N, C-alpha and C positions, 0 to 999 in steps of 0.2 A: 612684433606680435602683440596684440592686446592680451592682457591677463584679467580674468574675471575675479570678483571677490572670492568665489569659491576656490579658484586656483591658488590665490594668495593664502587662503585659509589652509589649503593642503600643505603648502611649503611651511608655514608656521607650525602645523601639526607634527611634521617630521623633525623639525628643529627641536620641538619640545619633547618628543618621544624618547630620545636616547638618555638625556639626564634624568628623565622620569623613571626609567628602568632602574637606575642606580638607587634612587630614593626608595622605590617600592620594594626593592629586593631586601632591604633591612627591615621594612615595616610589615610586609605581607607574606613572606615565605614562612610556611609552617614546618614544624619538625616532621610532620607526617601529612603530606598532602594527599588527601583521599577524596578528591572531587569526582564528579561523574566522568564517564568516558574511560573506565578502567575495565580490563580483562586481566585478571591475575595481577601480576606486578606491572603490566603495561598501561601507561596513561596515553590515551589518543587525544592530542590537543585539537581544538577546532582549527581548521586551516582557512585559506582565503576564498577560493572559488570551487573547492571540492567539498561537497556536503559530508557532514559527520556520519559515521557508520552506526551511531547510537541515537537514542532519544533522551532528552534531558530537559531540565528547566534552565533556560539560558537566554541572554539578550546580547545582540552584536550590533556594532556599527562598522561597516566596511566601507572605506573611501577608495575610489578607483579613479586615477587620473590617467587617461590614455589618449592615443591618437588613432581613431578609427580608420578602416580602409576607405578608399574612395577620395573625393575632394579634400583638400587641406582642411582639417577641423581638429579641434581639441574637445574632449568630452570629460567632464567631471561628474561622477555618479556617487551618490551616498546611499547605500544599502542599509536597511534597518530589518533585522530578523529577530523574531521572538518565537520560542518553542515552549510548549507547556505539556507536561506529562498528565494524562488523564488516569492511567494505570501505570504501575511500575515499568512495564515494557511497552506501552503504547501512548502516543501523544499526537498533538496537533502542532503544526508549524505555520507561522505567518511571516510574509515577506512583502516589503514595498521598497521603492527606490525613487529618489529624486535625481533627475538628470539635467545637466546644463551643457549644451553644445554651442561652441563658438566657432564660426566659420566665415569665409569671405562673403558668403551670400546672406549672412545674418545669423542671429542667435535663435536657438530653440531651447526651451526648458519646461519642466513640469514633472509631475508624478507619473511613474509607469504604472502599468496594470498591477493590481493586487493579487498576490499568490496566497493560496491556501493549500496546505499539505497535511497528510497524515502518515505516521511512520510507526511500524511494529518491529521491535528488536526481538527476533525469534531465536537468536543463537548467541550464547556467551560461554566460551570455554577457557576458563582461567588457566588451566595447565598449558594450554597452546597459545594463550594470548590472542584469541580469535573472537571477533564480533561480526554479526551479519544481521542486516535489517532489510525489510521491504517497506516501500513507501509509494505514495502517489501524490503528485503535485498538480494543481490546476491553477493556471495563469488566467485570471477572469477577464475576458476581453471587454473593452469599453469602459473599464473602471479607471483608466489613467487619461492623461492629457493626449490629445490627438497628435501633437507634434512628436511625441516620444514613445507612443505605445500603439498596439494593434487593436482593431475593432473586434477581432475574433479571439476565442479562447484557445489554450493549448493544454492538453492532458499529458502527463509525463509520469508513467509508472517506472520504478527503478529498483534495483538491487544494489544495496550498500554493504561494504565489507571493510574489515580492518584486521591485520595480522601482524604480530610481532615474531621473533624468531629465537625463543628460548632453546629450540632443539640444536642449535649450532654447538659443536663440540668445543672442548677447551682450547684446542689449537685455533679455533675461530671465535674466541670469546669476544673479541673487540668488534665483531659484526652483530652481536646480540642486541646492542641498542638500535639497530635498524628496525623499521617497521614500514608497512604500506597500508594505505587506505585507498578506497575507490568507489565508483559508482558506474553502472551501466544501465541504459534504458532508453526506449524510444520516446519521441515527442510528436504527439498527434494534434495537428491544428484542427479546429472544428469547422474551418471554412477553407475550401481548396483554393479559391482565387479571390482577388481583390480588384476592383475597377479603380484605377488611378488616372491622373492627368496624362501620364505617360502610356497608358493602356492597361492591358490585363497583367496583373502581377500574381505569380503562383506562391502559394504557401506550402513549402515542402514538408514532408515527414522526415525527420532527422534522428539520428542516433547519437545520444550522449555517452561517451566513454572517457572517463576521467580517473586519474590516480595520483597519489603522492607517494614520495619517498622520504623518510624521516630518519634522523639520527638524534637520539635523546641523550644529553649530557647528564641529566638526573639518573636515568637508567644506567649509564655507564658507571657513575660514581657509587650508586646504590647497590648494584647487583653484578657488576663486573669487577671494577677495581677503582678504589678511591684515589683520585689524583690531586685532591686539594684545590680544585678549581674555585676561584673566588666568585662572589656575587657580582653581577647578575648572570654570569656565564654558567653557573652551576644549575640554573633552572631554565636553560634554553633548549629548544628543539630546533634543529636545522631542517628546513622543509623545502623540497622542490615539488611543484605541482605541475601536472600535465593535463589541464581541462580541454578536451577535445570534442568536436561535434562533426559528424559526417552526414552528408545529404543522402537520403535514400530514395528520393523521388526522380522523376524523369529528367527534369532540368537540373543541370550540374550534378547529376547522379555520381556519387563517389568523392565529391569534393569535401575535403576535410579542413576545417578551420580550428584554430585554437592558440594557445599560448604556452610557453615554459615560464613558470614563476618561481625562481630561486629566492628564498628568504628565510627568516628566523622568527620564531615566536618565543616569548617569555611568559611563564605562568607562575602565579602564586596561589594562595588559597582561594581567593575571591574573584580573581580576574586574570585575564590574558591580554597580552599586547603583542602586535606583530607588524612587520614591515617586509615587503617583498618587491622585486622588480617583475614586470609583465612584458615578455618578449614574444612577439608574434612569430608564428611558425612559418607563415608565408604571407604574400602581398594581399591576399584575401582576408587575412586575420587582423591586419593593422599596418600603420606606416612607421612606427617607431616604438621605442621602449616606454612602457608606462609605469606607474608606481601604485602599490596597494598598501593601505594602512588599516589595521584592524585593532578595535577596542571590544573586548568581550567580557561579559560578566557572568559568573557562575551563580545563577539565582538560586539554585538548590543548595549551595553552601552559604550564601548570604542570609537566606531565610528558610532554613531547613524544616522548621515546624509551621511555617506559614504558607506564603504563596509559592515557596520552592519545593514543595512536596507534592506527590501525586493526589489527584482528587479522590481516587478510590485506591485503597491500599490492598 
């Protein structure tokens, strides 16, 4: 099987990632990490394919190497995300991705449609380690390459949430480092059908429902029991994602696709790194296990009095 330059770059990225963690652990871990994404004692890290339950100033690059459903093919996708607070609890989010698909019938590549979103963090409860936000994302049709994007737009309002578990009793204290995050909301295409060479193709309304389960070693050592875990383990959060989508329209109504993504993220004061597997839940979701790699910068901590702060305080 041929490997594209992007595929070779992914392999080099993961070979580079693990030793980099050890070096950065000594350089970047602060005595008191107080970045964005906090609710009381709980820090919610940015995850791979389930959006944050908060708004902040941040920049991410997510690389996804996967095997899509259908004819034999490999896909490499580089996702670029940037979010900017306009007010302390309201901000804008920008997303684009470059995709390269290799298959027996030929290659396809190009930029996908540009996404523009807005998010309002309306709830933060420190004592309950709870966060909730409401947002709307618009994938702007026709802004990407024809080979890898749609000609129509999709509007996606959603509710985002995050919750830690400080309420667990002393007998269950080792469960306190657990947390969940999630998102639920519909996706409305602005065009019901497309005319293709194969005939009429329907664009279904779908429901996104996605969540993560997390276990934080820094929470364990800071607020439950100090175990003397060494770097970089002491700043890791083990994460399993469940990003799912269910068809709500007439054709294939009720069909659910998605993946289970077990992985780990490490965070310091200024950045976060992560790696995860991507396991399809059924044959409609993919043909094999993929890999996700994340580099995430906390812009609000890197430049707190400059571009990292809200426009209006």
